[in-house]
C-alpha positions in Angstrom: -25.2 51.8 42.9 -22.2 54.0 42.5 -21.5 53.7 46.2 -21.5 49.9 45.9 -18.9 50.0 43.1 -16.7 52.4 45.1 -16.9 50.1 48.1 -15.9 47.1 46.0 -13.0 49.1 44.4 -11.9 50.2 47.9 -12.0 46.7 49.3 -10.1 45.3 46.3 -7.5 48.1 46.6 -7.1 47.4 50.4 -6.6 43.7 49.8 -4.0 44.4 47.1 -2.2 46.8 49.5 -2.4 44.3 52.3 -0.9 41.6 50.1 1.8 43.9 48.9 2.6 44.9 52.5 3.0 41.3 53.5 5.2 40.6 50.5 7.5 43.5 51.3 7.7 42.4 54.9 8.7 38.9 53.9 11.3 40.2 51.4 12.8 42.6 54.0 12.9 39.7 56.6 14.7 37.5 54.0 17.3 40.3 53.3 17.9 40.8 57.0 18.5 37.1 57.5 20.8 36.9 54.5 22.7 39.9 55.7 23.2 38.5 59.2 24.4 35.1 57.8 26.9 36.9 55.6 28.2 39.0 58.5 28.6 35.9 60.6 31.1 34.3 58.2 34.7 34.4 59.4 33.8 35.5 62.9 34.4 33.7 66.1 31.6 31.6 67.4 30.8 30.8 71.0 33.7 32.7 72.4 34.0 33.6 76.0 36.5 36.4 76.9 37.7 36.4 80.5 40.2 38.8 82.1 42.6 37.7 84.9 45.6 39.2 86.5 47.7 37.0 84.3 46.1 38.3 81.1 43.0 38.0 78.8 41.8 34.5 77.8 39.5 33.7 74.9 37.8 30.3 75.1 36.3 28.8 72.0 37.4 29.5 68.4 40.6 31.4 68.7 41.2 32.6 65.1 39.3 34.5 62.5 39.0 33.1 59.0 41.7 34.8 56.9 43.5 36.2 60.0 47.2 36.5 59.5 49.3 34.6 62.0 50.9 37.7 63.3 48.2 40.4 63.5 48.6 43.1 66.2 46.3 41.2 68.4 47.4 37.6 68.7 45.7 34.7 70.4 48.1 32.0 71.6 47.2 28.6 70.2 47.7 25.2 71.9 51.4 24.1 71.8 52.8 27.5 71.2 55.5 29.0 73.4 56.6 32.6 73.7 59.8 31.6 71.8 57.8 30.0 68.9 55.6 33.1 68.6 58.7 35.4 68.6 60.2 33.2 65.8 56.9 33.2 63.9 56.2 36.9 64.1 59.6 38.4 64.4 58.8 40.5 67.4 61.5 40.0 70.2 59.8 42.6 72.4 56.5 40.8 73.2 57.1 40.6 76.9 57.9 44.4 77.1 54.8 45.3 75.2 52.5 43.0 77.3 52.8 43.8 81.0 50.2 41.1 81.8 52.8 38.5 80.9 54.6 38.2 84.3 56.4 35.0 83.5 57.5 34.3 79.9 57.2 30.6 80.6 53.6 30.9 81.5 52.0 31.4 78.0 48.9 29.3 77.5 46.2 28.8 74.8 43.7 31.6 74.7 46.1 34.2 76.0 45.8 37.5 74.1 49.0 39.4 73.4 49.9 42.5 71.5 52.5 42.0 68.7 54.3 44.4 66.4 54.8 42.1 63.4 57.9 42.5 61.4 57.6 43.1 57.6 59.4 39.8 56.8 56.9 37.6 58.8 
């Protein structure tokens, strides 16, 4: 009789442990999903990066949320010219710092350039 009670206690304990294990697994999965969603905020989505002799091109979303307009790594937007970027960022030496820009008139959306922003920009 004592063996039957011990088996019932063992079976009950195992079913409680099994339920607790599943609960912990689901809680951990929820935390992982919430963390991955939080990390995804402000990041680029569906971006392709290609390199060519003329430079690096990023296709897709070209700016990060909260990105300053003149960070050290700058992605040219549609309608921008080298002159407008120089005016915006206050860096007249963009061509010298970016050897992949062979022709200053050939600046196109998605082109990645290095900028040393001025403190007044």
